[in-house]
C-alpha positions as CSV (number, residue, x, y, z in Angstrom):
1,X,183.2,-140.7,20.6
2,X,180.6,-142.5,18.7
3,X,177.4,-141.8,20.6
4,X,174.9,-140.5,18.1
5,X,174.9,-139.4,14.5
6,X,174.1,-136.0,13.0
7,X,170.5,-135.7,11.9
8,X,169.2,-138.4,14.3
9,X,167.4,-135.9,16.3
10,X,165.0,-133.5,14.6
11,X,163.6,-130.1,15.4
12,X,160.6,-131.6,17.3
13,X,163.0,-133.3,19.7
14,X,164.7,-129.9,20.6
15,X,161.3,-128.1,20.8
16,X,160.2,-130.7,23.3
17,X,163.4,-130.4,25.3
18,X,163.0,-126.6,25.4
19,X,159.4,-127.1,26.7
20,X,160.0,-130.0,29.2
21,X,163.6,-129.5,30.1
22,X,166.6,-127.2,29.5
23,X,169.0,-126.8,26.6
24,X,172.3,-125.1,27.5
25,X,175.0,-123.8,25.1
26,X,178.6,-123.1,26.0
27,X,180.2,-120.2,24.1
28,X,183.8,-119.5,23.3
29,X,183.7,-115.9,22.2
30,X,180.8,-115.8,19.8
31,X,181.0,-119.4,18.8
32,X,179.2,-122.4,20.2
33,X,181.8,-124.6,21.8
34,X,179.4,-127.2,23.3
35,X,176.0,-128.0,24.7
36,X,174.0,-130.2,26.9
37,X,170.4,-131.0,27.8
38,X,169.1,-131.2,31.3
39,X,165.9,-133.2,31.8
40,X,163.9,-133.4,35.1
41,X,162.8,-136.9,34.4
42,X,163.8,-139.7,32.0
43,X,161.3,-142.6,32.1
44,X,162.6,-144.1,28.9
45,X,165.9,-145.0,30.5
46,X,165.2,-145.0,34.2
47,X,161.5,-145.8,34.5
48,X,159.2,-143.8,36.9
49,X,161.4,-142.2,39.6
50,X,160.8,-139.8,42.5
51,X,162.0,-136.3,41.9
52,X,165.4,-136.8,43.4
53,X,167.6,-136.6,40.3
54,X,168.0,-134.7,37.0
55,X,169.3,-136.3,33.8
56,X,172.1,-135.0,31.7
57,X,171.8,-135.7,28.0
58,X,173.8,-134.9,24.8
59,X,176.8,-133.4,26.5
60,X,178.9,-132.5,23.5
61,X,181.8,-130.2,22.5
62,X,183.0,-128.9,19.2
63,X,186.7,-129.8,19.2
64,X,187.5,-127.1,16.7
65,X,186.3,-124.4,19.2
66,X,186.1,-125.8,22.7
67,X,189.3,-125.6,24.9
68,X,190.6,-128.7,26.6
69,X,188.4,-129.6,29.6
70,X,185.3,-127.9,28.3
71,X,183.3,-131.2,28.6
72,X,184.2,-131.5,32.3
73,X,183.4,-127.9,32.9
74,X,179.9,-128.2,31.3
75,X,179.3,-131.4,33.2
76,X,180.2,-129.6,36.5
77,X,177.9,-126.7,35.5
78,X,175.0,-129.1,34.9
79,X,175.7,-130.7,38.3
80,X,175.6,-127.3,40.0
81,X,172.2,-126.6,38.3
82,X,170.8,-129.9,39.5
83,X,172.1,-129.3,43.1
84,X,170.7,-125.8,43.0
85,X,167.3,-127.2,42.2
86,X,167.5,-129.3,45.4
87,X,168.1,-132.7,43.7
88,X,170.9,-134.8,45.2
89,X,171.5,-137.0,42.2
90,X,172.8,-136.4,38.7
91,X,172.1,-139.2,36.3
92,X,173.0,-139.9,32.7
93,X,173.3,-142.8,30.3
94,X,175.5,-143.8,27.4
95,X,175.3,-146.5,24.8
96,X,176.3,-149.9,26.3
97,X,178.6,-150.3,23.3
98,X,180.5,-147.1,24.2
99,X,183.1,-148.0,26.8
100,X,185.2,-144.9,26.2
101,X,182.3,-142.6,27.1
102,X,181.4,-144.7,30.1
103,X,185.0,-144.4,31.3
104,X,184.9,-140.6,30.8
105,X,181.8,-140.4,33.1
106,X,183.3,-142.7,35.7
107,X,186.5,-140.6,35.8
108,X,184.1,-137.6,36.5
109,X,182.7,-139.4,39.6
110,X,179.8,-141.3,38.1
111,X,179.0,-144.9,39.1
112,X,177.4,-147.5,36.9
113,X,174.1,-148.5,38.5
114,X,172.5,-150.6,35.8
115,X,171.7,-151.3,32.2
116,X,168.6,-150.6,30.2
117,X,168.6,-153.2,27.5
118,X,165.8,-151.7,25.3
119,X,165.6,-147.9,25.7
120,X,163.2,-146.2,23.3
121,X,164.9,-142.9,22.7
122,X,162.6,-141.9,19.8
123,X,165.0,-143.1,17.1
124,X,162.8,-145.9,15.8
125,X,164.8,-148.8,17.2
126,X,165.4,-149.6,20.9
127,X,169.0,-149.7,22.1
128,X,170.9,-150.7,25.2
129,X,172.3,-148.1,27.5
130,X,174.5,-148.1,30.6
131,X,172.9,-146.1,33.5
132,X,175.3,-144.0,35.6
133,X,174.7,-141.6,38.6
134,X,176.6,-139.3,40.9
135,X,175.5,-138.2,44.4
136,X,175.9,-134.4,44.5
137,X,175.6,-133.9,48.3
């Protein structure tokens, strides 16, 4: 799925995520099979929001290592983490030009709730994203 390109995000991005959010790795034996980021707010995509949701970003798997279904398993783990923190909503976004990824999230129970036509994700050029959410309880 064409969502982002290698090298688009630099070390400062991940340092910020480790400070302000969470970065999770999924292991298969001693190899990294996938990862995701969990943010506790996302004003660039969602604007100011009350603390009722957490935001999943950069859900990814390494197809050479990850078993089938690993992405869904990681998504469910992120949702459990969000619910355990007392937040009833899981939110995420994907490029508006990526219908395959939008369909993947919808098949996992997410509903399209809007579009952000000019998200500034720190890549230098604003881009359009589809906003999706799932009620966890």
